[in-house]
N, C-alpha and C positions, 0 to 999 in steps of 0.2 A: 512659469516665466513669460513674462510679456515680449513677444517678437515682432518687430516691424520691419519688412523687407521692402526695398523700392529702388528704381532704376530711372525714375524720371528726371528730365532736366526743366521741369516746369513745376515751381513751388506751389502754385494755385492747385494743380493737378495732385501735387503731394498732399496738401491740406484735405483735399476731397477724399483720397485714398485712405488716409489716416482715420478720417470721421467715419468712413464707411466700416473700417476693420473695428473701431470702436464702437459702432452703432450709437453715434452721437451726432446732435445736430450742429451745423455751422452757423454761427451768429457773427456778423461783422468780422468775417475772414478770420474766424477763430473757433477752436473746439477746445472744450473742456475734457480732461481725463476723467473716466469713471474712477471713483475712489477706491475700488478694489485694485486698480492698476497704478494710479499716481494721483498725487494732489496737485494740480496746476493746469496749464494751457499750453496749446500749439498755436501759432499765428502765422498767416501768410501777409506780406506787406510789400506792395509795389513801392519802388524807390525812383527817384528822379533819374532821368536819362536811360530809361528802360531796363535798370536793374530789379530783380526780385529778391526778397530777403525772407527768412523764416525765422521765428523766434520761439524758442522752448524754454519754458521756466515751470519746473517741476520737482517733486520729490517722488521717487517711486516706491511703491508700496509692495513690490515684489521684484524678484530679479528680472533684469531686461537685457534684450539685445536689440540694438540698432543697426541695420546693416544697409548701406547704399551699394548696390551691385554696380559694376562696371557699365557704361553706356556706350552702344555703338553709333549713336546719332550725333555725330560731330564731336569735337573736343570742347568742354567747358571747364572752368575752373571755379572752385568753391574755397571762398575764404571762410574759416570757421573761427569764431571767438567764443571760446568755452571756459565756464568755470564749472568744475565738477568736485563734489565731496563725496567720496566713496568709502563708508565704513568697514567694506570688506574687500572685494577684488576687483581691480580695473583692468581690462585688457583692451588696449587700442590696437587695431589691425589696419594696416594699408598694404594691400596685396599679400605678400608673403612675409612681411615684416611686422614683429609684435612687439609691444611694450607692456609689460604685465607688473602691475605693483599691487599691494595690499595696504589697507588703511591709509589712503592717499587723498591728496587734493592736487587738482591741476588748474591752473588759470593761464591759458595760453591762447595764442592766434597763431594760425598756420594755413597753409595753402595745399590744397590737393586738386586732383584731376578727375574728371568723370571717367577717364579710362582706366582707374585703379578701383579696386573693392575697397570699401572703407567701412569699418564697424567699431562700436563701442559695446563691450560687455560688461555690465556692473551688477552689484549686488543690491538687494532689498535696502531701502533707506538712503540710497544714494540721491544727492542733490544734483540737478542737472539744469544749468542755465546756459543756453547757447543761441548764437546768433550765426545764421549761415546765409552768405551772399553768393549768388550765381552770376558769373559773367564771362565774357570771351576776351581774348587778347586784343582784339580790335577796340573793345571799350576802353581797356587800359591805355591803349596809345592814344586814343581820341581825348578822353577826359582828364587823364592824369599827366598827358605830355611826356609820356615814357615811350620814346619812339624804338627802344631796343627791347620792346616787351617780350617778343619771343624768345630772344636769347635768355633774359632774366627769368622767365617763367620755365623754360626747358631745363635750365640749370638747377633751379629751386627744385622743381618738381621730381627731378631724378633722384633727390635725396630721400624722398619718402617720409619713412618713419625716423630716420637718422637724425633729423633735426627738428622733432617735435616742437621744441622750446626756443625756435628760431626768435620768436617775440613773446616774452613773457609779459603778462597783463600787469603793468605798473599801476601807480595810483590814478593817473589820468584816464587809462582805458577802464579801470575799475569805476571811476567816477560816472563815466559814460554809461557803463553797464548797469550800474545802480539806478541811474535816471530812465533808461529804457524799461527796466523790469519793474520799476516802483511808481511811475508816473500815474497820475490820478486818472481812472478810467472814464471820469465825467469830465475831465478837462477839455474844453474846446479846441486846445492845441495839441492834445495828445498825439494824434499822428504826425503833425508837424515836428514836434520834440524828437519822437522816436527815429523819424527819417533823418533829422539833422544829425542826430548824434550816432547813427550808423554810418552816415557819409563821412563824418569826422574820423571814425574808426578806419574806414577803408582808406582814406587818404594817408592817415598816419602810418599804417601798415605797409602800404606799397612804396612811400617815400623812403621809409626806414629800410625796407628790403632793397630797394634799388640802390640806396647807398651803400648797403652792406656788399651787394653783389658786384659792385665796381671794384671792391677790395678782395683780391684773391684768398686771403687770408679770413675771411668774414666768418667762418664757422666760429661758434663759441668754443673757446679752448678749456672745456670744463667737461668732465665726465658726467653722464647721467644722474649718478649719486650726487655730485656736487652741485648740479643744476637743481635738483630736488631740495637739497638742504637750503640753498640760497632762496628759492621760491618760499619755503617753509618760514624762513626768518622775515621775508617781505610781508608775508601774511600776518605773522605776528606783530609786526611794526604797524601796519594799517587797518588791523582788525578794529581797535577802538583809537582812533587818531586824536582824541581829546584826554586820553589818559597818558602819563609819563611813560616814555620808552624805557626799556628794560636797559641794562649796561651791556656793553660789548661782551663783558665776561659772562654775563648772564646768557645772552643770545648765543655765544659759542658753546657753552655747556648744554644748551637745549639741543644742538644738533651734532653734538660730540666731535667738533673740531677745534683747531686752535684758534685764537683771536686773530692772528694776523692772516691766516688762510681764509677765514671768514670775511674780513675787511677787503681783502683782494678779490676774492671770488665775487662779493657782492658788487663791488665797482665793475668788475667785468661784465656782469650780467646786466646791471641797472644803469651804468654809467656815472653813478654818483657815489661819494661815500655814504656808509649807512646813515649818519645823523643829517647830512645834507639832503638826503632823498627823504628822510622821515620830516625834516623841516619843510621841505616843498609839498609834501602831501598834508601837512598841518595848514599850511597856508591854502592850498587848494579847498581844504574842507571848511576853512574860514569864509573864503569866497562863495562857496555854495551856500553856506549858512546866510551871509549876507545878501545874496541874490534872491532869496525867498522874501525879502523884506518883513520877514517876522522877527527878527532879532536885531537890536542895536549893535554899534561897533563895541560898545563897552562889554555888553553881553557875551559876544563871541570872543572877545579878548579874555574875559574872566573864564569862559569855559576852556580856554585853550591853556590856562594856567598863568597868564600875563597879570602880575600885580601892578605893574606899570603900563598905563595905557600907550604911552609914548613909545615904549619899546616894541608893541604889537604893531603900531602905525608904521615905524621904521621898517620892520621885518615885512609887512605886507607889502609897502612901496617898493622894497627891495626885489620883491619876487614878482609883481605885477606891473610896476611903474607908475601906478596911481595910488593915492590915499584911499583908505576903506570909505571914508565920508564921501570921496568923489565917487567911488562905485556905486553908493547909495543915491547920489544926487543925479 
């Protein structure tokens, strides 16, 4: 088993500690995992306004345990934005609270504190794509203009593992995550692109959290089993957005619940009915394709299954307020 324990609140030092344990060199603030342990890398990245981030993108080739021990050097907060695909068992622990699942996938953003122990225990073959951002409450109040930061954070953090899924990764988060993990290493704008997407994630997470915390009933009124079912359906819908979506009946059968419950729970989790959410994800994918400037409007429309170009144009303008041709110009 590969095990990595740490308690530093400095991600540059974290990179150096990991490189030392792996006995691998650091190049451009990045260390590659030896193939015997994992395929992939760990990266340290300074962000604007004094923040630090770490980015993990790997598939483990043996069982693994990542353990951040509690720190006594002041209180810091860690925003975790994680995509995990675990073929065996996954155990997430925050202090004495545990969440254990088998053959699971997780796409979540959540907040924890340096005052808590935190760990992921997973099995061989697990895919781990993660962004961690380190900050303090003064930063939150200064840069996000959230002046009740201490109240918001203390209330949220007290929940610990109870609300792991407070912010499921929707199609927008997934788009930013894909860009961060897949941006070309040779691109002269690589670091700028990664920094930009991480800052967008930070802002989105905290503004959503702040709005929810103002509502005393902000907790998602779903059981962990219901949440996992809905996240599974969201993953099916967005896995290949250029393919037709399954019917509600098919989706409900996949997770063994009624159609009415699926529709209700999905809207509770993601804020939109299933097919409206799916359509928004399709338009986002279309925008991403167009912004590469490698595809014409007609090519993107056809890939999405639009036989009539004007229908695609209408749908695109409804979502973004501009015509796809205007986006290209």
